[in-house]
LOZAZA-38195 format. One record per atom (N, C-alpha, C): residue number from 1; z, y, x. Coordinates in Angstrom, 2 decimals. Each point is the difference from the previous one (the first is absolute). Layout:
BEGIN
ROVO     n         z         y         x
ROVO   NUM         Z         Y         X
...
***
This chain:
BEGIN
ROVO     n         z         y         x
ROVO     1    -76.99    -33.69    -46.82
ROVO     1      0.36     -0.63     -1.25
ROVO     1     -0.19     -1.50      0.09
ROVO     2     -1.16     -0.46      0.48
ROVO     2     -0.25     -1.43      0.12
ROVO     2      0.97     -0.62      1.00
ROVO     3      0.36      0.77      1.03
ROVO     3      0.94     -0.51      0.99
ROVO     3      1.35     -0.26     -0.65
ROVO     4      0.46      0.92     -0.85
ROVO     4      1.27     -0.19     -0.68
ROVO     4     -0.06     -1.21     -0.93
ROVO     5     -1.09     -0.14     -0.72
ROVO     5     -0.12     -1.08     -0.97
ROVO     5     -0.04     -1.36      0.68
ROVO     6     -0.93     -0.19      0.92
ROVO     6     -0.17     -1.32      0.58
ROVO     6      0.96     -0.26      1.14
ROVO     7      0.33      1.03      0.79
ROVO     7      0.95     -0.18      1.09
ROVO     7      1.39     -0.30     -0.54
ROVO     8      0.40      0.68     -1.08
ROVO     8      1.30     -0.20     -0.60
ROVO     8      0.16     -1.37     -0.60
ROVO     9     -1.07     -0.58     -0.48
ROVO     9      0.08     -1.30     -0.63
ROVO     9     -0.17     -1.14      0.99
ROVO    10     -0.36      0.31      1.21
ROVO    10     -0.28     -1.04      0.99
ROVO    10      1.20     -0.90      0.27
ROVO    11      1.22      0.53     -0.13
ROVO    11      1.19     -0.79      0.27
ROVO    11      0.41     -0.89     -1.15
ROVO    12     -0.67      0.07     -1.12
ROVO    12      0.39     -0.79     -1.17
ROVO    12     -0.77     -1.30     -0.06
ROVO    13      0.21     -0.86      0.96
ROVO    13     -0.60     -1.33     -0.03
ROVO    13     -1.51      0.01      0.00
ROVO    14     -0.62      0.96      0.69
ROVO    14     -1.45      0.00      0.11
ROVO    14     -0.70      0.66     -1.17
ROVO    15      0.76      0.64     -0.90
ROVO    15     -0.62      0.65     -1.15
ROVO    15     -0.92      1.12      0.45
ROVO    16      0.43      0.73      1.04
ROVO    16     -0.85      1.06      0.53
ROVO    16     -1.30     -0.56      0.54
ROVO    17      0.08     -1.13      0.70
ROVO    17     -1.21     -0.64      0.53
ROVO    17     -0.92     -0.45     -1.11
ROVO    18      0.58     -0.54     -1.08
ROVO    18     -0.79     -0.43     -1.14
ROVO    18     -0.69      1.18     -0.66
ROVO    19      0.77      1.06     -0.26
ROVO    19     -0.59      1.18     -0.62
ROVO    19     -1.01      0.66      0.93
ROVO    20      0.33     -0.01      1.29
ROVO    20     -0.93      0.56      0.98
ROVO    20     -1.31     -0.79      0.01
ROVO    21      0.10     -1.31     -0.09
ROVO    21     -1.20     -0.84     -0.04
ROVO    21     -0.84      0.27     -1.24
ROVO    22      0.66      0.17     -1.13
ROVO    22     -0.72      0.34     -1.24
ROVO    22     -0.65      1.37      0.13
ROVO    23      0.78      0.95      0.53
ROVO    23     -0.52      1.35      0.15
ROVO    23     -1.19      0.02      0.96
ROVO    24      0.08     -0.80      1.09
ROVO    24     -1.11     -0.03      0.96
ROVO    24     -1.27     -0.54     -0.64
ROVO    25      0.14     -0.90     -0.96
ROVO    25     -1.19     -0.54     -0.64
ROVO    25     -0.59      0.99     -1.00
ROVO    26      0.79      0.98     -0.43
ROVO    26     -0.48      0.99     -0.96
ROVO    26     -0.43      1.29      0.70
ROVO    27      0.76      0.41      1.03
ROVO    27     -0.27      1.25      0.70
ROVO    27     -1.03     -0.27      1.10
ROVO    28     -1.09      0.75      0.01
ROVO    28     -1.02     -0.19      1.05
ROVO    28      0.60      0.24      1.39
ROVO    29     -0.39     -0.85      0.95
ROVO    29      0.56      0.05      1.36
ROVO    29     -0.40      1.26      0.77
ROVO    30     -1.14      0.59     -0.33
ROVO    30     -0.47      1.14      0.78
ROVO    30      0.57      1.33     -0.49
ROVO    31      0.85     -0.01     -1.02
ROVO    31      0.64      1.24     -0.47
ROVO    31      1.30      0.21      0.77
ROVO    32      0.53      1.22      0.00
ROVO    32      1.29      0.23      0.67
ROVO    32      1.12     -0.87     -0.59
ROVO    33     -0.01     -0.19     -1.32
ROVO    33      1.02     -0.84     -0.63
ROVO    33     -0.14     -1.46      0.46
ROVO    34     -1.23     -0.46      0.11
ROVO    34     -0.25     -1.37      0.44
ROVO    34      0.44     -0.22      1.43
ROVO    35     -0.30      0.98      0.87
ROVO    35      0.42     -0.10      1.40
ROVO    35      1.52      0.01      0.10
ROVO    36      0.64      0.86     -0.81
ROVO    36      1.45      0.08     -0.01
ROVO    36      0.61     -1.33     -0.44
ROVO    37     -0.51     -0.57     -1.07
ROVO    37      0.50     -1.29     -0.49
ROVO    37     -0.21     -1.11      1.01
ROVO    38     -1.14     -0.01      0.64
ROVO    38     -0.30     -1.02      1.00
ROVO    38      0.95      0.09      1.18
ROVO    39      0.24      1.23      0.49
ROVO    39      0.89      0.19      1.14
ROVO    39      1.44     -0.37     -0.36
ROVO    40      0.44      0.38     -1.21
ROVO    40      1.36     -0.34     -0.44
ROVO    40      0.17     -1.51     -0.13
ROVO    41     -1.01     -0.65     -0.52
ROVO    41      0.05     -1.45     -0.18
ROVO    41      0.08     -0.70      1.35
ROVO    42     -0.81      0.45      0.96
ROVO    42      0.02     -0.60      1.33
ROVO    42      1.36      0.20      0.67
ROVO    43      0.56      1.21     -0.13
ROVO    43      1.30      0.30      0.59
ROVO    43      1.09     -0.87     -0.63
ROVO    44     -0.02     -0.16     -1.31
ROVO    44      0.98     -0.84     -0.70
ROVO    44     -0.11     -1.45      0.49
ROVO    45     -1.21     -0.51      0.14
ROVO    45     -0.20     -1.37      0.49
ROVO    45      0.54     -0.16      1.43
ROVO    46     -0.27      0.97      0.86
ROVO    46      0.48     -0.07      1.39
ROVO    46      1.53      0.07      0.07
ROVO    47      0.61      0.84     -0.84
ROVO    47      1.46      0.07     -0.03
ROVO    47      0.60     -1.33     -0.46
ROVO    48     -0.63     -0.62     -0.95
ROVO    48      0.46     -1.30     -0.48
ROVO    48     -0.09     -1.05      1.11
ROVO    49     -1.09      0.01      0.75
ROVO    49     -0.16     -0.94      1.12
ROVO    49      1.08      0.25      1.06
ROVO    50      0.26      1.28      0.28
ROVO    50      1.02      0.35      0.98
ROVO    50      1.36     -0.53     -0.44
ROVO    51      0.34      0.18     -1.27
ROVO    51      1.28     -0.46     -0.53
ROVO    51      0.13     -1.52      0.14
ROVO    52     -1.06     -0.73     -0.29
ROVO    52      0.02     -1.46      0.12
ROVO    52      0.25     -0.42      1.45
ROVO    53     -0.65      0.66      0.94
ROVO    53      0.18     -0.34      1.41
ROVO    53      1.42      0.33      0.47
ROVO    54      0.52      1.16     -0.39
ROVO    54      1.37      0.36      0.38
ROVO    54      1.00     -0.98     -0.60
ROVO    55     -0.26     -0.46     -1.20
ROVO    55      0.87     -1.00     -0.63
ROVO    55     -0.01     -1.30      0.81
ROVO    56     -1.18     -0.43      0.42
ROVO    56     -0.10     -1.21      0.83
ROVO    56      0.76      0.17      1.31
ROVO    57     -0.17      1.16      0.65
ROVO    57      0.68      0.27      1.27
ROVO    57      1.52     -0.03     -0.21
ROVO    58      0.45      0.63     -1.07
ROVO    58      1.44      0.03     -0.29
ROVO    58      0.56     -1.39     -0.24
ROVO    59     -0.70     -0.82     -0.72
ROVO    59      0.45     -1.37     -0.25
ROVO    59      0.08     -0.80      1.31
ROVO    60     -1.02      0.16      0.84
ROVO    60      0.00     -0.72      1.28
ROVO    60      1.15      0.46      0.88
ROVO    61      0.25      1.30      0.06
ROVO    61      1.09      0.53      0.84
ROVO    61      1.34     -0.48     -0.53
ROVO    62      0.17     -0.02     -1.30
ROVO    62      1.27     -0.44     -0.59
ROVO    62      0.25     -1.48      0.27
ROVO    63     -1.04     -0.81     -0.14
ROVO    63      0.14     -1.44      0.20
ROVO    63      0.40     -0.35      1.44
ROVO    64     -0.40      0.81      0.97
ROVO    64      0.34     -0.28      1.39
ROVO    64      1.49      0.12      0.25
ROVO    65      0.66      0.99     -0.61
ROVO    65      1.44      0.20      0.19
ROVO    65      0.57      0.69     -1.25
ROVO    66      0.28     -0.75     -1.04
ROVO    66      0.43      0.59     -1.27
ROVO    66      1.28      0.81      0.09
ROVO    67      0.97     -0.45      0.79
ROVO    67      1.30      0.69      0.03
ROVO    67     -0.06      1.33      0.74
ROVO    68     -1.09      0.27      0.68
ROVO    68     -0.15      1.26      0.74
ROVO    68     -0.19      1.18     -0.96
ROVO    69     -0.42     -0.26     -1.20
ROVO    69     -0.36      1.07     -0.93
ROVO    69      1.17      0.36     -0.92
ROVO    70      0.19      1.29     -0.20
ROVO    70      1.09      0.50     -0.84
ROVO    70     -0.16     -0.48     -1.45
ROVO    71     -1.19     -0.24     -0.43
ROVO    71     -0.27     -0.40     -1.38
ROVO    71      0.20     -1.50     -0.22
ROVO    72      0.39     -0.74      1.04
ROVO    72      0.12     -1.45     -0.10
ROVO    72      0.94     -0.44     -1.12
ROVO    73      1.18      0.61     -0.10
ROVO    73      0.96     -0.42     -1.03
ROVO    73     -0.53      0.31     -1.40
ROVO    74     -0.66      1.13     -0.15
ROVO    74     -0.60      0.32     -1.31
ROVO    74     -1.09     -1.00     -0.36
ROVO    75     -0.84     -0.34      0.98
ROVO    75     -1.08     -0.95     -0.24
ROVO    75      0.55     -1.38     -0.33
ROVO    76      1.06     -0.41      0.68
ROVO    76      0.63     -1.29     -0.28
ROVO    76      0.53     -0.03     -1.43
ROVO    77      0.64      1.07     -0.42
ROVO    77      0.52      0.10     -1.36
ROVO    77     -1.14     -0.05     -1.03
ROVO    78     -1.06      0.71      0.29
ROVO    78     -1.16      0.01     -0.91
ROVO    78     -0.59     -1.41     -0.11
ROVO    79     -0.10     -0.70      1.12
ROVO    79     -0.55     -1.36     -0.02
ROVO    79      0.92     -0.95     -0.78
ROVO    80      1.31      0.17      0.12
ROVO    80      0.94     -0.82     -0.78
ROVO    80     -0.19      0.29     -1.50
ROVO    81     -0.13      1.28     -0.33
ROVO    81     -0.22      0.37     -1.40
ROVO    81     -1.34     -0.53     -0.52
ROVO    82     -1.00     -0.01      0.86
ROVO    82     -1.30     -0.55     -0.38
ROVO    82      0.12     -1.49     -0.29
ROVO    83      0.76     -0.72      0.82
ROVO    83      0.19     -1.44     -0.21
ROVO    83      0.71     -0.25     -1.33
ROVO    84      1.01      0.81     -0.30
ROVO    84      0.70     -0.13     -1.29
ROVO    84     -0.94      0.31     -1.16
ROVO    85     -0.79      1.04      0.13
ROVO    85     -0.95      0.36     -1.05
ROVO    85     -1.04     -1.10     -0.19
ROVO    86     -0.44     -0.62      1.10
ROVO    86     -0.97     -1.10     -0.08
ROVO    86      0.62     -1.20     -0.72
ROVO    87      1.28     -0.29      0.29
ROVO    87      0.68     -1.11     -0.66
ROVO    87      0.11      0.27     -1.51
ROVO    88      0.31      1.23     -0.38
ROVO    88      0.08      0.36     -1.41
ROVO    88     -1.37     -0.14     -0.65
ROVO    89     -1.04      0.45      0.69
ROVO    89     -1.36     -0.11     -0.52
ROVO    89     -0.40     -1.47     -0.17
ROVO    90      0.30     -0.84      0.99
ROVO    90     -0.33     -1.42     -0.09
ROVO    90      0.72     -0.66     -1.17
ROVO    91      1.28      0.35     -0.18
ROVO    91      0.77     -0.57     -1.12
ROVO    91     -0.60      0.45     -1.33
ROVO    92     -0.35      1.27     -0.12
ROVO    92     -0.58      0.52     -1.24
ROVO    92     -1.33     -0.68     -0.30
ROVO    93     -0.82     -0.22      1.04
ROVO    93     -1.28     -0.69     -0.19
ROVO    93      0.23     -1.42     -0.48
ROVO    94      0.98     -0.68      0.59
ROVO    94      0.32     -1.37     -0.39
ROVO    94      0.47     -0.06     -1.44
ROVO    95      0.88      0.93     -0.39
ROVO    95      0.47      0.05     -1.38
ROVO    95     -1.15      0.27     -0.96
ROVO    96     -0.89      0.90      0.37
ROVO    96     -1.15      0.31     -0.85
ROVO    96     -0.90     -1.23     -0.16
ROVO    97     -0.25     -0.69      1.11
ROVO    97     -0.84     -1.20     -0.06
ROVO    97      0.64     -1.06     -0.89
ROVO    98      1.33     -0.14      0.09
ROVO    98      0.71     -0.96     -0.83
ROVO    98     -0.11      0.37     -1.48
ROVO    99      0.18      1.28     -0.31
ROVO    99     -0.13      0.45     -1.38
ROVO    99     -1.43     -0.17     -0.50
ROVO   100     -0.97      0.28      0.86
ROVO   100     -1.40     -0.19     -0.38
ROVO   100     -0.29     -1.46     -0.30
ROVO   101      0.56     -0.91      0.81
ROVO   101     -0.21     -1.43     -0.22
ROVO   101      0.63     -0.44     -1.32
ROVO   102      1.21      0.52     -0.27
ROVO   102      0.65     -0.32     -1.28
ROVO   102     -0.82      0.52     -1.17
ROVO   103     -0.54      1.20      0.13
ROVO   103     -0.81      0.58     -1.07
ROVO   103     -1.26     -0.84     -0.23
ROVO   104     -0.65     -0.41      1.10
ROVO   104     -1.20     -0.84     -0.13
ROVO   104      0.33     -1.33     -0.67
ROVO   105      1.15     -0.60      0.36
ROVO   105      0.40     -1.27     -0.61
ROVO   105      0.30      0.20     -1.48
ROVO   106      0.64      1.10     -0.34
ROVO   106      0.31      0.29     -1.40
ROVO   106     -1.29      0.21     -0.80
ROVO   107     -0.94      0.76      0.58
ROVO   107     -1.28      0.23     -0.67
ROVO   107     -0.78     -1.30     -0.15
ROVO   108      0.09     -0.87      1.01
ROVO   108     -0.69     -1.29     -0.08
ROVO   108      0.56     -0.85     -1.12
ROVO   109      1.33      0.09     -0.24
ROVO   109      0.61     -0.77     -1.07
ROVO   109     -0.45      0.50     -1.37
ROVO   110     -0.39      1.26     -0.09
ROVO   110     -0.44      0.57     -1.27
ROVO   110     -1.52     -0.06     -0.17
ROVO   111     -0.70     -0.35      1.06
ROVO   111     -1.46     -0.08     -0.05
ROVO   111     -0.40     -1.43     -0.37
ROVO   112     -0.86     -0.10     -0.98
ROVO   112     -0.43     -1.32     -0.47
ROVO   112     -0.81     -0.70      1.09
ROVO   113      0.34     -1.26      0.30
ROVO   113     -0.73     -0.72      1.04
ROVO   113     -1.40     -0.40     -0.46
ROVO   114     -0.24      0.01     -1.32
ROVO   114     -1.31     -0.40     -0.51
ROVO   114     -0.96      1.17     -0.15
ROVO   115      0.47      1.06     -0.67
ROVO   115     -0.93      1.10     -0.30
ROVO   115      0.28      1.26      0.80
ROVO   116      1.15      0.07      0.69
ROVO   116      0.32      1.17      0.82
ROVO   116      0.58      1.16     -0.77
ROVO   117      0.27     -0.14     -1.28
ROVO   117      0.57      1.08     -0.81
ROVO   117      1.43      0.30      0.45
ROVO   118      0.33      1.29      0.13
ROVO   118      1.35      0.42      0.36
ROVO   118      0.80      0.12     -1.29
ROVO   119      1.04     -0.78     -0.12
ROVO   119      0.82     -0.05     -1.21
ROVO   119      1.27      0.81      0.18
ROVO   120      0.59      0.48     -1.09
ROVO   120      1.25      0.77      0.11
ROVO   120      1.19     -0.89      0.36
ROVO   121      1.05      0.65      0.46
ROVO   121      1.24     -0.66      0.38
ROVO   121      0.53     -0.85     -1.15
ROVO   122      0.49     -1.19      0.32
ROVO   122      0.61     -0.87     -1.00
ROVO   122     -0.98     -0.90     -0.73
ROVO   123     -1.28      0.12      0.28
ROVO   123     -1.02     -0.81     -0.66
ROVO   123     -0.04     -1.37      0.65
ROVO   124     -0.01     -1.05     -0.83
ROVO   124     -0.04     -1.37      0.53
ROVO   124     -1.40     -0.59     -0.08
ROVO   125     -0.81      0.52     -0.91
ROVO   125     -1.36     -0.48     -0.16
ROVO   125     -0.94      1.21      0.05
ROVO   126     -1.15     -0.18      0.62
ROVO   126     -0.98      1.07      0.16
ROVO   126     -0.41      0.55     -1.36
ROVO   127      0.02      1.30     -0.14
ROVO   127     -0.39      0.65     -1.24
ROVO   127     -1.52      0.02     -0.18
ROVO   128     -0.71     -0.31      1.06
ROVO   128     -1.46      0.01     -0.06
ROVO   128     -0.57     -1.39     -0.33
ROVO   129      0.50     -1.06      0.69
ROVO   129     -0.58     -1.33     -0.19
ROVO   129      0.99     -1.06     -0.44
ROVO   130      1.29      0.31     -0.02
ROVO   130      1.01     -0.93     -0.47
ROVO   130      0.53     -0.97      1.05
ROVO   131     -0.47      0.09      1.23
ROVO   131      0.48     -0.90      1.06
ROVO   131      1.45      0.31      0.33
ROVO   132      0.73     -1.02      0.42
ROVO   132      1.40      0.18      0.38
ROVO   132      0.07      0.77      1.31
ROVO   133      0.87      1.00      0.03
ROVO   133      0.19      0.81      1.21
ROVO   133      1.08     -0.63      0.87
ROVO   134     -0.12      0.16      1.28
ROVO   134      0.98     -0.52      0.94
ROVO   134     -0.10     -1.50      0.18
ROVO   135     -1.01     -0.61     -0.58
ROVO   135     -0.19     -1.44      0.16
ROVO   135     -0.52     -0.27      1.40
ROVO   136      0.26     -1.18      0.54
ROVO   136     -0.52     -0.31      1.33
ROVO   136     -1.52      0.09      0.01
ROVO   137     -0.55      0.47      1.10
ROVO   137     -1.44      0.15      0.09
ROVO   137     -0.69     -1.35      0.12
ROVO   138      0.70     -1.02      0.52
ROVO   138     -0.58     -1.34      0.10
ROVO   138      0.61     -0.87     -1.09
ROVO   139     -0.85     -0.57     -0.82
ROVO   139      0.44     -0.91     -1.05
ROVO   139     -0.62     -1.36      0.26
ROVO   140      0.66     -1.04     -0.50
ROVO   140     -0.50     -1.35      0.18
ROVO   140     -0.07     -0.69     -1.36
ROVO   141     -0.99     -0.85     -0.15
ROVO   141     -0.21     -0.74     -1.25
ROVO   141      1.22     -0.87     -0.29
ROVO   142      0.45      0.04     -1.25
ROVO   142      1.15     -0.80     -0.40
ROVO   142     -0.33     -1.49     -0.05
ROVO   143     -1.30     -0.33     -0.04
ROVO   143     -0.41     -1.39     -0.09
ROVO   143     -0.38     -0.59      1.36
ROVO   144     -0.97      0.64      0.69
ROVO   144     -0.52     -0.58      1.26
ROVO   144      0.51      0.70      1.26
ROVO   145      0.62      1.20     -0.13
ROVO   145      0.54      0.71      1.15
ROVO   145     -1.00      0.88      0.73
ROVO   146     -1.22      0.13     -0.53
ROVO   146     -1.01      0.84      0.66
ROVO   146      0.43      1.47     -0.06
ROVO   147     -0.34      0.75      1.05
ROVO   147      0.33      1.43      0.02
ROVO   147     -0.89      0.73     -0.98
ROVO   148      0.62      0.89     -0.78
ROVO   148     -0.72      0.74     -1.03
ROVO   148      0.22      1.49      0.19
ROVO   149     -1.02      0.81     -0.34
ROVO   149      0.22      1.44      0.03
ROVO   149      0.92      0.43     -1.15
ROVO   150      0.71      1.12      0.21
ROVO   150      0.91      0.50     -1.03
ROVO   150     -0.76      0.22     -1.31
ROVO   151      0.64     -0.34     -1.11
ROVO   151     -0.59      0.21     -1.32
ROVO   151     -0.90     -1.12     -0.47
ROVO   152     -0.14     -1.08      0.77
ROVO   152     -0.86     -1.12     -0.39
ROVO   152      0.62     -0.73     -1.19
ROVO   153     -0.81     -0.25     -1.02
ROVO   153      0.51     -0.69     -1.19
ROVO   153     -0.30     -1.50      0.03
ROVO   154     -1.08     -0.37      0.71
ROVO   154     -0.38     -1.42      0.12
ROVO   154     -0.34     -0.28      1.46
ROVO   155      0.44     -1.15      0.50
ROVO   155     -0.24     -0.39      1.39
ROVO   155     -1.49     -0.28      0.20
ROVO   156     -0.54      0.55      1.07
ROVO   156     -1.41     -0.22      0.31
ROVO   156     -0.25     -1.38      0.59
ROVO   157      1.05     -0.69      0.47
ROVO   157     -0.16     -1.32      0.59
ROVO   157      0.12     -1.13     -1.02
ROVO   158      1.02      0.09     -0.87
ROVO   158      0.23     -1.09     -0.93
ROVO   158     -0.13      0.40     -1.48
ROVO   159     -0.08      1.31     -0.26
ROVO   159     -0.19      0.48     -1.36
ROVO   159      1.29      0.12     -0.80
ROVO   160      1.14     -0.29      0.61
ROVO   160      1.27      0.05     -0.74
ROVO   160      0.33      1.44     -0.38
ROVO   161      0.55      0.18     -1.20
ROVO   161      0.41      1.31     -0.48
ROVO   161      1.25      0.42      0.76
ROVO   162      0.02      1.25      0.40
ROVO   162      1.13      0.54      0.75
ROVO   162      0.85      0.85     -0.93
ROVO   163      1.31     -0.10      0.09
ROVO   163      0.91      0.79     -0.85
ROVO   163      0.45      1.24      0.71
ROVO   164      0.62      0.90     -0.78
ROVO   164      0.50      1.24      0.59
ROVO   164      1.45     -0.05      0.21
***
């Protein structure tokens, strides 16, 4: 029964190994069930190692003389399809990044530079503090030209009143 459960799941991306590991921590090792689970787990690990080595050998043999293998044309087609799929993926990522940047810029235009309140679409002045939205982040005194933080009503350098 345990062989069917864990052996059958072993091919599903290591799920059998995961369940086997959990079961080994619960089932005592000195019981027949524990010995069975331990042996199955070791066999699954060794089969996985064997598959990895055979894969390496196959890749090395193919690379030495690719056209010698009957599967060469199929592999070439698969690699071409992979390149096309990668190009589609790259384009989709680029489009997503562009849309994300537009969304961030749009949200920044609706976020008050003074208090950080997120305002609804079409709002020109912050509903929380009354500051103008979309105004440049750097302001300069109308009298002396000193740089002022957004929302400043009086210049800290010359005291001149600033208009909106």
